[in-house]
N, C-alpha and C positions, 0 to 999 in steps of 0.2 A: 248193686245200689239199692236201697229203697226209698221211699217219695211220701213228704208230710208234705200236709196241707195246713193252711194259713189263711186267716182273713185281714183282705186289704179295704180301709175305710176312706172314700175318695168324696169329692164333690160334685154334684149332680152334675153339674157344666162340664166336669171331666168327662164323667160317665156319658154323656150326651157325645160330647165329640170323639170317644171312643167306639160308642154303636155305630156313628158311620164308617168306619172302618172296620166291617167284620170277616175283612180278610187279614187282617193280622193277628198270629197266636199271641195276645196280650200277657198272659200267662207265661211265656218263653221271653217276653218284653221284660215284664217286672223281674223273672227270674234272673235275668244277666245283670238288671240294673242292683241287685240286691247281691251279686257275686263280687259286681265291682265294687262297690260298697264295700262290703269284707274284705277284698285282696287291695283295695287299694287307699281309701279314705281313712275305715275303722283305725285297719296297719299303718298308720302313717311313718314307716320306716321308709328310706329313701329306696331307690332302686338302685343304688349303689350296696346297702346295706345287705338288701336279700339277696341279689347278685353272689357277694362274700361267703352270706349265712350258707346258701346253696352250691359255692366252689368247695367253702370247708366239711360238707356234710361226702364230697366227691373226693377229698385229698388223700383218703387211705385205700384209695379205689378205681383202682388206673384203668379195668373197664369200660367204669362209667365216666370218666374226666373225659377217657380217651375220645369215648365214641361221641360224644357231646360236642370235641372238638371239631370230630369230622362234621355233625350235625351241623354244626354252625359255619364251617368251612364252604364246604360242597354248595358251589355256584352251575345252574341254575336250582335254587335250594329244594330238592326231590329226595322222597323217603328212600325209593329204590335205588337211589347213585349213593344215596348213605349207607342203606343196605349191605351194597353191590361190594364196597371199600371195605364195610364195614368187616365183612364174611373172609373175603383176601386178609385181611389181618389180624384177626381174634382166628380164623379156622373153622369157626364155626355160627350157625344162623345167630344173630343180635336182635332181633327182635324183638321180644321182651323187654330186652334191656334197654332200645329205645322210647320204650312204652315207659318204662318206668318212667325214663327220664322226661317222656311228658306229662306226667300226672307232677311230679320234682317242678318244675317250673310251673305248672297251673298253681298246685299249692303255692308256691312262693312270689306268684302274682306277677309271671317275666313272662311277656308276649314277645316269645321270639318273632312270631312275623313283621314286629315292628322294627324298621330297617333301622333305626338308632339303638334300639333299646339291644337286639341283637349285637349290633356293632360294638357297643359298652361292653358288652358280657365277653366277647373275643376278645378283646381288648386287654380285659382285666387277666382273663387264661393269658394272654402270650404274656403280659406284663409282670407279673405278680408271682412267679417260679409254681406255677402250676404245671406248666409245660415239663418240670425237669426231672419227673417221674418218666414220661413219654420220652425225652430226650435222650435217657438213663437206658431204657429198654432197648430205642432204637439203634443206638451205639452197640451194645449188647448182641442184639442179632447180627448185627455187619460183622463183627467182629467171627462169628461164629459161619456167617455163609460162604459158600464155597468160592476159590479163584472166578470160575467165568463170572457167577451174579457180580463180584468185587470187582471185575472190568466193568459191567455194567454200571455200577457205584460211581465207578471214578467218571466213564463217560458224562454219566446226570451231572456233577459238576461242571462241565465244560459250558453245559446249557443255563446256567442256572446265572443269573446277575442280579443287582435291587431291580431292574425294571420287565423283570421277566414272574409273572405270577401264577402260570400255565404254561404246561408243553403240551406238545400235539406226538403223541406215542408214535404213529404213523414214520415220525425224520429218528428219533431216540430208537424205535428197531431197528430200519435202516441201516441207521451208522453202528449200533452193534454187530448185525449182520454183517458186514464188510470190516470190522474190526476181528471177529473171532471166528468168518464161516456158517454161524451158529442160526439155527430157524428162531430161538427161544424166543417168545415173547418178554424182551426184556421188563418192559412195562410194569406187565405184571407181577414181577421179583420184585420190582423196586414197592410196589402197593405191598405186597404181600410181608416186606420186610418193613413197611412205615412211610416211606419216604415220600411217598407221593399218596393221593385221593382222587379217585375216578371221578369222572361226572359227565353228563353231559348234556350238551349246550342247542339249545333247537332255537331258532325263527321264521322268519317269510323267507328271507336270504339266504340260513346257514343251519345243517344239522351235523354237527360232530361231536366225535367221544375227545375228551380231554383231561390232564391228571393235575390235578390243582397243588404244588406246593406248601404244604402243611411251614409256620414261621418255623419249628426246630430246624427242618432241613436246611433253610439258607446256612446256618450256626454249624452244622454238619458239613456243608458244603466247602465253609472255610477251613476248617479244619484241616479238611484232606487236601485241597487244597496248599496246604502250608506242608505239606508231607506225611502229617498224621494219619492215624488209621489206618490207611492202605499203603502208605508208606511209597505210590507212586509219585516220583515228582517230575511231571510234564506236563505243560512244557517246558523246553528247560533254554534258555537264550544260545548255549551251544549246540544243539543239535539244530536247534531253528538257519541259527548262522553255517552250516554245513548245508542245510537244505536248498536255502537262498541261494549257492552256487553251482547248484545244480541247474544244467541249464534247461532239462526239460522240463524240470519242478517251474522252472521260471515262464516257461510256456504256458504251464496252467495255469499263474496268477495272470500272464497276459490274456488266458481265455475268459477269467472274471470279471476283469477289469476296473474291478473295487472290491469291498471287503465283503462282500456279496454276491450272491446271482440267482436270478431264481428264472428255474426252467420247468415250464409243460412238465407234466408226471407222464402224461400218454403222449409217446413220441422223443421220450427223451435219448435216446440214444444215437437217431437220427437229426435232433435238431444241435445237438453237441457234434457231432461229426460234419455237420453243415457248415455249423460259424467256426471251429477248427480252419478247415478249407478256406471259407473266404476271409480267416484272420493270416490265413497261413502262416500256419504253426505245424509244423512237421512234428506233428503230434499223435500216432494210432490212439485208437479206440482203448484196445488193449495198456498201450505208454501211459493213458489215460485213467484208467483203473488202476493201473499199478501206482501210482504219485496219489491218487485220491484215498487207497487204504495206506500209503507210508503220510501222510498229511493226519490222517484218523488218527494211526499209532503213537502219534508225534503230540497228539493234543493240539494243532496246528489248525485242525479243520470240523466242522460237523456239518451233516444235513438236517436242516429243519425242514418242516412239513405246515404248506399253506391250504386252507381249505377248497372246495369247488364253491360259490357265491351263487346260488340262483336268484333270477333277474326279480327284483321286487321295489317298486314304485319306480324311481328315475336311475337309479342304481342299476348297470348292466350285468348281467353273469358272467364267469371268470372261473376258469376250469381251474382244478384242484393243480401246484406248483412243491416242486423243490427249492428247497433255498442252500444252495452252496454258503458256508458262513465263514470265515475265518475266527475263531476265536479269541473272547476278551485279551486273556494272557499274553497268546502270541503275541494279538496285537502290539501290545505292551511294548513284547522283546521286539518286536521286526521295528517299529518309532526309537527303541532304543539304538537300534545297532544300526538305524539308516541313519542318526545324530551322529554318533559314533565316527560314520564315515570318513 
């Protein structure tokens, strides 16, 4: 990029005030003010108009549109996380595409570092049909996925509800391993399909990897829960009724004591054995694991993960925990079964 020189006339008193601050690069200040005037004042278009123009320029370019969506979705907002997810989805480095997007945003005067503008841009993408191409691409990838990956897709739908915006990969990976016996990192495979975006959360108290759920994944999960796409109709009322009659499974639910239960990750086996004994439940650890697998297979139970917390301020530290959790659909069936008794 070349540079041009211009002359600016200013009053003497203003020059005097500027001279009192030699530490300030006044050329840079003036340059930024000129850019702001050209981008915002001279161009009187509303931010909505500029956003729509940007998105219309991307509507036939799924790579840029999808890349922009990843860019706006991943929190905390870091380029390294964006590029990590993009490389898995597109199977290539997307640094050049991201740089083009940043230039386009600057050209249209859209400052995505401003939370409100970023939020508005994302809402327009989500609400005006710009995600349709991405949605159809992900559906196509799901249809072509091998059966072992489809089991992971089905499991993912059990984690998703309207209150969940991200998931911890440790929980989904462990649940998948219990279901299939495979050590495959299923969350990475789901990112490759475009069903999840990877991110890193970092604060004084926490540091962990998470997977953000894009908006279109909720729609896909809804379709799958209705028996479409994967044609897996689990959980089912019939299967749950049968499970609830099993005395050993009743003991498992008595051990849980509620719809969810937290167990420390380190020492999990000894903690479970001790609790079973203290509650007088005649359930061996081998039987416990057999029941756990059966409940996961039927879509009744999942294992989530709660990361460790470091001491910060008045908040104490806390070890990492597994969360044994009855799925929402299973809870609905259990409720209806109980009321029908």
